[in-house]
Every structure is written in structure tokens, then in C-alpha cells.
MARDREN-743554 format. One record per atom (N, C-alpha, C, O): residue number from 1; x, y negated, z; residue in three letters. Coordinates in pm, 1 decimal, always signed. Example, Ala and Ser with C-alpha at 12.3 -4.5 7.8 and 13.67 -1.06 7.14 Angstrom:
<recs>
+-----+----------+----------+----------+------+
: seq :     east :    north :       up : type :
+-----+----------+----------+----------+------+
:   1 :  +1319.0 :   +569.0 :   +780.0 :  ALA :
:   1 :  +1230.0 :   +450.0 :   +780.0 :  ALA :
:   1 :  +1320.0 :   +330.0 :   +780.0 :  ALA :
:   1 :  +1423.6 :   +331.9 :   +846.5 :  ALA :
:   2 :  +1285.0 :   +225.0 :   +708.0 :  SER :
:   2 :  +1367.0 :   +106.0 :   +714.0 :  SER :
:   2 :  +1290.0 :     -3.0 :   +787.0 :  SER :
:   2 :  +1340.9 :   -113.8 :   +803.9 :  SER :
+-----+----------+----------+----------+------+
</recs>
This chain:
<recs>
+-----+----------+----------+----------+------+
: seq :     east :    north :       up : type :
+-----+----------+----------+----------+------+
:   1 :    +81.9 :   +119.0 :     +0.0 :  MET :
:   1 :     +0.0 :     +0.0 :     +0.0 :  MET :
:   1 :    +86.5 :   -125.7 :     +0.0 :  MET :
:   1 :    +39.8 :   -232.7 :    -39.0 :  MET :
:   2 :   +210.1 :   -114.1 :    +42.6 :  ARG :
:   2 :   +297.0 :   -231.2 :    +49.8 :  ARG :
:   2 :   +313.3 :   -298.8 :    -86.6 :  ARG :
:   2 :   +310.2 :   -421.6 :    -95.3 :  ARG :
:   3 :   +330.2 :   -221.4 :   -190.9 :  GLY :
:   3 :   +345.3 :   -278.1 :   -323.7 :  GLY :
:   3 :   +223.5 :   -358.1 :   -367.1 :  GLY :
:   3 :   +235.4 :   -455.6 :   -441.3 :  GLY :
:   4 :   +105.3 :   -316.1 :   -320.1 :  VAL :
:   4 :    -17.7 :   -386.4 :   -353.7 :  VAL :
:   4 :    -17.0 :   -525.5 :   -291.5 :  VAL :
:   4 :    -55.8 :   -622.6 :   -356.5 :  VAL :
:   5 :    +26.4 :   -535.9 :   -167.1 :  TRP :
:   5 :    +28.7 :   -666.3 :   -100.6 :  TRP :
:   5 :   +131.2 :   -757.9 :   -164.8 :  TRP :
:   5 :   +108.1 :   -878.3 :   -176.2 :  TRP :
:   6 :   +243.7 :   -703.0 :   -206.6 :  GLU :
:   6 :   +343.3 :   -784.4 :   -276.2 :  GLU :
:   6 :   +285.7 :   -838.1 :   -406.9 :  GLU :
:   6 :   +309.6 :   -953.3 :   -443.2 :  GLU :
:   7 :   +210.0 :   -754.4 :   -477.1 :  ARG :
:   7 :   +144.0 :   -799.1 :   -599.3 :  ARG :
:   7 :    +45.6 :   -911.3 :   -569.8 :  ARG :
:   7 :    +37.1 :  -1008.1 :   -645.3 :  ARG :
:   8 :    -29.0 :   -898.8 :   -460.0 :  ALA :
:   8 :   -127.2 :  -1001.0 :   -423.6 :  ALA :
:   8 :    -59.4 :  -1134.2 :   -392.9 :  ALA :
:   8 :   -105.8 :  -1239.5 :   -436.8 :  ALA :
:   9 :    +48.6 :  -1129.6 :   -318.9 :  VAL :
:   9 :   +119.7 :  -1252.8 :   -284.2 :  VAL :
:   9 :   +176.5 :  -1317.7 :   -409.4 :  VAL :
:   9 :   +162.6 :  -1438.4 :   -429.2 :  VAL :
:  10 :   +240.2 :  -1237.8 :   -493.6 :  ASP :
:  10 :   +296.2 :  -1291.8 :   -617.9 :  ASP :
:  10 :   +186.8 :  -1353.7 :   -704.8 :  ASP :
:  10 :   +204.3 :  -1462.9 :   -758.9 :  ASP :
:  11 :    +74.5 :  -1284.1 :   -718.0 :  ALA :
:  11 :    -35.9 :  -1334.9 :   -798.9 :  ALA :
:  11 :    -92.0 :  -1463.8 :   -740.4 :  ALA :
:  11 :   -123.7 :  -1556.9 :   -814.5 :  ALA :
:  12 :   -104.3 :  -1470.0 :   -609.8 :  GLY :
:  12 :   -153.7 :  -1591.0 :   -545.3 :  GLY :
:  12 :    -60.9 :  -1709.0 :   -566.1 :  GLY :
:  12 :   -105.9 :  -1821.3 :   -589.0 :  GLY :
:  13 :    +67.3 :  -1683.7 :   -558.3 :  MET :
:  13 :   +165.2 :  -1791.0 :   -576.6 :  MET :
:  13 :   +166.9 :  -1841.0 :   -721.7 :  MET :
:  13 :   +201.1 :  -1956.3 :   -747.9 :  MET :
:  14 :   +129.8 :  -1753.5 :   -814.9 :  ASN :
:  14 :   +133.2 :  -1788.3 :   -956.4 :  ASN :
:  14 :     -4.8 :  -1821.5 :  -1013.2 :  ASN :
:  14 :    -19.9 :  -1838.3 :  -1134.2 :  ASN :
:  15 :   -105.6 :  -1830.9 :   -925.6 :  ASP :
:  15 :   -243.4 :  -1857.5 :   -970.9 :  ASP :
:  15 :   -288.6 :  -1758.2 :  -1077.7 :  ASP :
:  15 :   -358.9 :  -1795.5 :  -1171.6 :  ASP :
:  16 :   -248.7 :  -1633.1 :  -1063.6 :  ASP :
:  16 :   -284.8 :  -1527.0 :  -1159.0 :  ASP :
:  16 :   -411.2 :  -1457.4 :  -1108.8 :  ASP :
:  16 :   -404.6 :  -1355.7 :  -1039.8 :  ASP :
:  17 :   -525.7 :  -1514.1 :  -1144.7 :  PHE :
:  17 :   -653.1 :  -1465.1 :  -1092.5 :  PHE :
:  17 :   -689.7 :  -1328.1 :  -1146.8 :  PHE :
:  17 :   -758.9 :  -1252.0 :  -1079.0 :  PHE :
:  18 :   -645.9 :  -1295.1 :  -1265.6 :  GLY :
:  18 :   -669.2 :  -1161.4 :  -1320.2 :  GLY :
:  18 :   -598.9 :  -1054.9 :  -1237.5 :  GLY :
:  18 :   -655.4 :   -949.5 :  -1208.5 :  GLY :
:  19 :   -474.8 :  -1083.9 :  -1199.9 :  GLU :
:  19 :   -399.4 :   -991.0 :  -1115.7 :  GLU :
:  19 :   -460.9 :   -982.2 :   -976.4 :  GLU :
:  19 :   -465.8 :   -873.9 :   -918.1 :  GLU :
:  20 :   -507.7 :  -1094.0 :   -922.5 :  LEU :
:  20 :   -574.5 :  -1090.6 :   -791.9 :  LEU :
:  20 :   -699.0 :  -1002.6 :   -797.1 :  LEU :
:  20 :   -725.6 :   -928.1 :   -702.8 :  LEU :
:  21 :   -774.6 :  -1009.9 :   -904.5 :  ASP :
:  21 :   -892.1 :   -923.0 :   -920.0 :  ASP :
:  21 :   -851.2 :   -776.8 :   -922.9 :  ASP :
:  21 :   -917.0 :   -692.5 :   -861.9 :  ASP :
:  22 :   -743.2 :   -746.3 :   -993.4 :  ALA :
:  22 :   -695.5 :   -607.9 :  -1001.8 :  ALA :
:  22 :   -652.6 :   -557.0 :   -864.7 :  ALA :
:  22 :   -684.0 :   -443.7 :   -828.1 :  ALA :
:  23 :   -581.2 :   -639.6 :   -789.0 :  VAL :
:  23 :   -537.7 :   -602.1 :   -654.2 :  VAL :
:  23 :   -658.5 :   -581.8 :   -563.2 :  VAL :
:  23 :   -663.7 :   -485.5 :   -486.7 :  VAL :
:  24 :   -755.8 :   -672.9 :   -571.9 :  ARG :
:  24 :   -876.2 :   -660.2 :   -489.7 :  ARG :
:  24 :   -945.6 :   -527.0 :   -516.8 :  ARG :
:  24 :   -990.1 :   -460.4 :   -423.3 :  ARG :
:  25 :   -955.0 :   -488.0 :   -642.9 :  ASP :
:  25 :  -1019.2 :   -361.6 :   -676.9 :  ASP :
:  25 :   -947.4 :   -243.0 :   -614.1 :  ASP :
:  25 :  -1011.5 :   -147.5 :   -570.3 :  ASP :
:  26 :   -814.5 :   -248.7 :   -609.5 :  ILE :
:  26 :   -737.1 :   -141.2 :   -547.7 :  ILE :
:  26 :   -766.1 :   -135.5 :   -397.7 :  ILE :
:  26 :   -786.5 :    -27.8 :   -341.6 :  ILE :
:  27 :   -767.8 :   -252.0 :   -333.7 :  VAL :
:  27 :   -784.0 :   -258.1 :   -188.2 :  VAL :
:  27 :   -924.3 :   -216.1 :   -145.3 :  VAL :
:  27 :   -938.5 :   -144.5 :    -46.2 :  VAL :
:  28 :  -1028.3 :   -258.7 :   -217.1 :  ILE :
:  28 :  -1165.1 :   -232.3 :   -171.9 :  ILE :
:  28 :  -1212.3 :    -90.9 :   -200.8 :  ILE :
:  28 :  -1318.2 :    -49.9 :   -153.3 :  ILE :
:  29 :  -1135.4 :    -16.4 :   -277.7 :  GLU :
:  29 :  -1175.4 :   +118.8 :   -314.0 :  GLU :
:  29 :  -1212.2 :   +204.4 :   -192.8 :  GLU :
:  29 :  -1307.3 :   +282.3 :   -199.4 :  GLU :
:  30 :  -1139.5 :   +191.3 :    -83.6 :  ASP :
:  30 :  -1159.6 :   +276.8 :    +33.8 :  ASP :
:  30 :  -1229.8 :   +207.6 :   +150.3 :  ASP :
:  30 :  -1230.4 :   +261.1 :   +261.2 :  ASP :
:  31 :  -1288.9 :    +90.1 :   +128.4 :  LEU :
:  31 :  -1345.7 :    +15.9 :   +240.4 :  LEU :
:  31 :  -1493.8 :    +41.3 :   +266.4 :  LEU :
:  31 :  -1545.7 :     -5.1 :   +367.9 :  LEU :
:  32 :  -1562.1 :   +111.6 :   +180.8 :  GLY :
:  32 :  -1703.5 :   +139.5 :   +205.5 :  GLY :
:  32 :  -1794.5 :    +57.0 :   +117.8 :  GLY :
:  32 :  -1773.4 :    +47.8 :     -3.1 :  GLY :
:  33 :  -1895.9 :     -3.2 :   +177.8 :  SER :
:  33 :  -1998.0 :    -75.6 :   +103.0 :  SER :
:  33 :  -1942.0 :   -200.6 :    +36.7 :  SER :
:  33 :  -1836.7 :   -250.8 :    +76.1 :  SER :
:  34 :  -2012.6 :   -250.4 :    -63.7 :  ASP :
:  34 :  -1970.2 :   -371.0 :   -132.9 :  ASP :
:  34 :  -1959.1 :   -489.3 :    -36.6 :  ASP :
:  34 :  -1864.6 :   -567.8 :    -45.0 :  ASP :
:  35 :  -2056.4 :   -502.1 :    +55.5 :  TYR :
:  35 :  -2052.5 :   -613.9 :   +150.5 :  TYR :
:  35 :  -1929.3 :   -604.7 :   +239.7 :  TYR :
:  35 :  -1858.7 :   -703.9 :   +258.1 :  TYR :
:  36 :  -1902.9 :   -487.2 :   +295.1 :  ASP :
:  36 :  -1786.0 :   -470.9 :   +381.4 :  ASP :
:  36 :  -1657.3 :   -498.2 :   +305.2 :  ASP :
:  36 :  -1565.5 :   -562.1 :   +356.6 :  ASP :
:  37 :  -1652.1 :   -449.1 :   +181.9 :  ALA :
:  37 :  -1533.1 :   -470.6 :   +100.4 :  ALA :
:  37 :  -1512.5 :   -619.2 :    +76.6 :  ALA :
:  37 :  -1401.1 :   -669.4 :    +91.4 :  ALA :
:  38 :  -1617.9 :   -689.9 :    +40.3 :  TYR :
:  38 :  -1606.4 :   -834.2 :    +15.0 :  TYR :
:  38 :  -1563.1 :   -907.7 :   +142.0 :  TYR :
:  38 :  -1473.4 :   -991.9 :   +138.0 :  TYR :
:  39 :  -1626.0 :   -876.1 :   +252.1 :  ARG :
:  39 :  -1595.5 :   -943.9 :   +378.8 :  ARG :
:  39 :  -1449.8 :   -921.8 :   +417.9 :  ARG :
:  39 :  -1384.9 :  -1012.8 :   +469.7 :  ARG :
:  40 :  -1398.5 :   -802.6 :   +393.5 :  ASN :
:  40 :  -1262.3 :   -769.7 :   +435.3 :  ASN :
:  40 :  -1153.9 :   -827.5 :   +345.7 :  ASN :
:  40 :  -1042.4 :   -850.2 :   +392.7 :  ASN :
:  41 :  -1182.5 :   -852.0 :   +219.1 :  VAL :
:  41 :  -1076.4 :   -897.1 :   +128.7 :  VAL :
:  41 :  -1103.4 :  -1033.1 :    +64.8 :  VAL :
:  41 :  -1031.4 :  -1072.8 :    -26.8 :  VAL :
:  42 :  -1203.9 :  -1104.1 :   +110.3 :  SER :
:  42 :  -1237.0 :  -1232.1 :    +47.5 :  SER :
:  42 :  -1125.9 :  -1335.8 :    +65.4 :  SER :
:  42 :  -1119.4 :  -1432.6 :    -10.3 :  SER :
:  43 :  -1039.2 :  -1316.6 :   +164.1 :  SER :
:  43 :   -930.7 :  -1412.0 :   +189.2 :  SER :
:  43 :   -794.8 :  -1345.7 :   +186.2 :  SER :
:  43 :   -705.0 :  -1385.9 :   +260.2 :  SER :
:  44 :   -778.0 :  -1246.4 :   +103.7 :  VAL :
:  44 :   -655.8 :  -1166.0 :   +106.8 :  VAL :
:  44 :   -531.5 :  -1251.8 :    +83.1 :  VAL :
:  44 :   -430.7 :  -1230.1 :   +150.4 :  VAL :
:  45 :   -533.5 :  -1346.5 :     -7.6 :  VAL :
:  45 :   -414.5 :  -1425.3 :    -34.6 :  VAL :
:  45 :   -385.3 :  -1520.7 :    +79.8 :  VAL :
:  45 :   -269.4 :  -1540.6 :   +116.1 :  VAL :
:  46 :   -489.1 :  -1579.6 :   +136.4 :  TRP :
:  46 :   -467.5 :  -1672.3 :   +248.0 :  TRP :
:  46 :   -409.3 :  -1600.1 :   +368.6 :  TRP :
:  46 :   -325.5 :  -1655.2 :   +440.1 :  TRP :
:  47 :   -454.1 :  -1475.6 :   +391.5 :  ALA :
:  47 :   -403.8 :  -1400.8 :   +505.3 :  ALA :
:  47 :   -262.4 :  -1351.4 :   +481.2 :  ALA :
:  47 :   -185.0 :  -1335.4 :   +575.5 :  ALA :
:  48 :   -228.8 :  -1327.6 :   +357.0 :  ALA :
:  48 :    -94.7 :  -1277.5 :   +325.3 :  ALA :
:  48 :     +4.8 :  -1387.8 :   +344.6 :  ALA :
:  48 :   +124.4 :  -1367.6 :   +323.5 :  ALA :
+-----+----------+----------+----------+------+
</recs>
């Protein structure tokens, strides 16, 4: 999972929203419902 977070940080720093969407899809795969997934990763770049 570490490589995924590095991708998210790099994408956030470069304003690469397509890459951020791809990273989000990887992260939310195992989080359960759509609402829970959204709530958990809606601020992934800010938290990183």
C-alpha cells in the first residue's frame, strides 16, 4: 500500500486529478460501502 500513497502525494503535488482518481479507486476497493469509502478517502491528499 505504500506505493499507492506515494502515488497520491505525487499526484496531489502535480495537480494530476486523473492519477488521484486512479489512486482513490485502489484505496476504496476494500473499504465497504460507497458512503464509507467516500468518507474515508475524500481528503486523502490533504491528510498525506
